[in-house]
C-alpha positions in Angstrom: 126.7 146.7 124.5 128.4 143.7 122.8 128.9 143.3 119.1 130.7 140.7 117.0 134.0 142.0 115.8 134.6 141.1 112.1 137.1 142.3 109.5 136.0 143.9 106.2 136.9 140.7 104.3 134.6 138.4 106.4 132.5 136.1 104.2 129.1 136.8 104.1 107.8 113.7 108.3 107.0 109.3 109.8 107.3 112.8 109.4 107.9 114.0 105.9 108.3 110.2 104.6 104.9 109.5 106.0 103.8 113.1 105.5 106.9 111.5 103.8 104.4 109.5 103.6 103.7 112.8 108.5 106.4 115.6 108.0 110.0 115.0 107.2 111.3 111.8 109.0 113.2 113.3 111.9 113.5 112.8 115.6 110.9 113.8 118.2 111.8 115.8 121.2 110.3 116.7 124.6 111.0 120.0 126.4 113.2 118.3 129.0 115.4 116.8 126.3 116.3 119.9 124.3 120.0 119.8 125.2 120.3 116.0 124.6 118.4 116.5 121.3 120.8 119.1 120.0 123.8 116.9 120.9 122.2 114.2 118.8 121.3 116.2 115.8 124.5 118.2 115.5 128.1 117.0 115.3 130.0 116.1 118.5 130.6 119.4 120.4 133.8 117.9 121.9 135.3 116.8 118.6 138.6 118.6 118.0 138.4 121.0 115.2 134.7 120.4 114.6 133.1 123.0 112.3 129.8 124.3 113.6 127.0 123.3 111.2 125.1 125.9 109.2 121.7 126.7 110.6 119.8 128.5 107.7 118.2 131.9 108.1 114.8 131.5 109.7 115.7 128.5 111.8 114.0 128.7 115.2 116.2 128.1 118.2 116.2 128.1 122.0 118.9 129.0 124.5 120.1 126.0 126.4 122.4 127.9 128.8 122.0 131.1 130.9 123.7 134.2 129.7 125.2 132.8 126.4 128.4 134.4 125.2 128.3 137.0 128.0 124.8 138.2 127.6 123.4 139.7 130.9 119.8 139.0 129.8 119.3 135.8 127.8 118.2 132.8 129.9 117.6 129.1 129.3 114.4 128.7 127.3 114.5 132.1 125.6 113.7 131.7 121.9 114.8 133.4 118.7 115.4 133.1 115.0 118.7 132.6 113.2 119.5 135.7 111.1 123.1 134.9 110.1 125.7 132.1 110.0 129.4 132.9 110.0 131.4 129.8 109.0 134.6 131.7 109.6 134.0 132.0 113.4 133.8 128.6 115.2 133.2 130.3 118.5 130.3 132.6 117.7 128.9 131.4 114.4 125.2 132.3 114.9 123.5 135.7 115.0 120.1 135.1 116.7 117.3 137.7 116.7 115.8 137.0 120.1 112.1 137.2 120.7 112.8 138.8 124.1 114.4 142.3 124.1 117.8 141.0 125.0 120.0 142.1 122.2 120.9 145.1 120.0 120.6 145.9 116.3 123.4 144.0 114.5 124.0 143.3 110.9 127.7 142.2 110.6 128.7 139.5 108.1 125.4 138.8 106.4 124.1 142.4 106.0 120.7 141.5 107.5 119.8 143.5 110.6 118.7 141.6 113.7 116.8 144.1 115.9 117.4 142.1 119.0 120.6 140.4 117.8 123.1 138.5 119.9 125.9 136.2 118.5 126.0 132.8 120.2 128.1 129.6 120.1 127.4 126.1 119.0 126.8 124.7 122.5 124.5 127.5 123.6 121.4 126.9 121.5 119.1 124.1 120.4 117.0 124.0 117.3 113.2 123.9 117.9 111.5 120.9 116.4 107.8 121.4 115.2 107.3 117.6 115.3 107.7 117.6 119.1 104.5 119.5 119.3 102.5 116.6 117.8 102.9 114.6 121.0 101.1 117.2 123.1 97.7 116.1 121.7 98.1 112.6 123.1 98.7 110.9 126.4 101.3 108.7 124.7 104.6 108.0 126.4 106.7 110.8 124.9 110.0 109.5 126.3 109.5 106.1 124.7 108.5 107.8 121.5 111.7 109.9 121.7 113.8 106.8 121.9 111.8 105.2 119.1 112.3 108.2 116.8 116.0 108.3 117.6 116.4 104.7 116.8 114.5 105.3 113.5 116.9 108.1 112.6 120.1 106.4 113.6 119.3 102.9 112.4 117.2 103.7 109.3 117.4 107.3 108.0 121.2 107.7 108.5 121.7 104.6 106.3 120.5 106.2 103.1 121.2 109.4 101.1 117.5 110.0 100.9 117.1 109.8 104.7 119.9 112.3 105.3 118.4 114.6 102.7 115.0 114.6 104.3 116.5 115.4 107.7 118.3 118.3 106.0 115.2 119.5 104.3 113.3 119.4 107.6 115.6 121.7 109.4 115.9 124.0 106.4 112.1 124.5 106.4 111.4 124.1 110.2 110.7 127.8 110.6 108.0 127.8 107.9 106.5 124.5 109.2 106.3 126.0 112.7 104.4 129.0 111.2 102.0 126.8 109.3 101.1 124.6 112.2 100.8 127.6 114.5 98.5 129.4 112.1 96.5 126.3 111.1 95.4 124.4 114.2 93.1 122.0 112.3 96.0 121.0 110.0 98.2 120.6 113.1 95.7 118.2 114.7 95.4 116.2 111.5 99.1 115.9 111.2 99.6 115.0 114.9 96.8 112.3 114.7 98.4 110.7 111.6 101.8 110.8 113.1 100.7 109.1 116.3 98.8 106.5 114.2 102.0 105.8 112.3 104.2 105.1 115.3 103.7 101.3 115.4 104.6 101.2 111.7 107.8 103.1 112.4 108.7 100.6 115.1 108.2 97.7 112.8 110.3 99.4 110.1 113.2 99.6 112.6 113.1 95.9 112.9 112.5 95.2 109.2 115.5 96.9 107.5 113.7 100.2 106.8 110.6 98.6 105.2 107.8 100.9 106.3 104.4 99.2 105.8 101.2 101.2 106.2 97.6 100.7 105.4 96.2 102.2 102.2 93.9 104.6 104.1 96.9 105.9 106.1 98.8 106.5 102.9 95.8 108.3 101.4 95.6 110.5 104.5 99.3 111.4 104.2 98.9 112.3 100.6 96.0 114.6 101.4 98.0 116.3 104.1 100.8 116.8 101.6 98.2 118.5 99.3 97.1 120.8 102.2 100.7 121.8 103.1 101.7 122.3 99.5 98.7 124.6 98.9 99.9 127.1 101.6 103.7 126.5 101.3 106.3 128.9 100.0 107.8 127.9 96.6 110.8 126.4 98.4 108.8 124.3 100.8 106.5 123.2 97.9 109.6 122.1 96.0 110.7 120.0 99.0 107.2 118.4 99.1 107.7 117.6 95.5 110.8 115.7 96.4 108.8 113.7 99.0 106.2 112.8 96.4 108.8 111.6 94.0 110.4 109.5 96.7 107.1 107.9 97.6 106.3 107.1 94.0 109.8 105.6 93.4 110.1 103.5 96.5 106.6 102.3 97.4 104.6 99.2 96.2 101.4 97.6 97.1 101.7 94.5 99.3 99.4 92.2 101.2 95.8 93.1 102.3 95.4 96.8 101.5 98.8 97.9 102.5 101.7 99.9 101.0 105.4 99.4 101.6 107.9 102.1 101.4 111.6 101.0 101.2 113.5 103.7 103.1 116.9 102.0 102.7 118.0 101.3 99.1 
């Protein structure tokens, strides 16, 4: 049995711009690219003195190595939920409650008991992205869409405070979004369909300094989807949706022939 040793003084979308205007503008990922994805989303693992980023309680994750931090059970692909983040331990900062019976009851640092808990390191897990599921309803080229979304994130979203904030909001609420789309398959299909429809507009935005131009009917569909998510969201997610609405109102304008433009870089 392995426990984390701590002292008594230890401290305790067009994704949401197209759902922002389809569910938090963030990268898409395929199963084969989980490790690469995590390297892209999180700070450089090899950077000297890098502080592991906080993954909030409820964040869904997957093991990307076999037997992380000495486990004799956890294998690549096993999934779990973040129960605690310890910023004081750069080696084992995350207490994961694993879906598989591969841990032990643990509650150090945060005081929240993880029934199947096991502390893991920064390089041993990858966050699960709900948006990646949207591609499964289409025969589209998921690898090219991955590259497109990464370019959108790196060239557009990272250039503005709003883009960075939406990425942060996405990961903060990814667990709840996963629950919503799992429990509401019709809503999932609506979101996936709209997301795929928006991909050409995302590509054009990359080449047009972040100016995302969509048809009025696409924008109307996105706003209706926001209404549906907001109606079943927690107060915290509903507040995030409110931020999205405000961003759309402040940064969109009608342009030629029944289209709306959202300026993502300002």
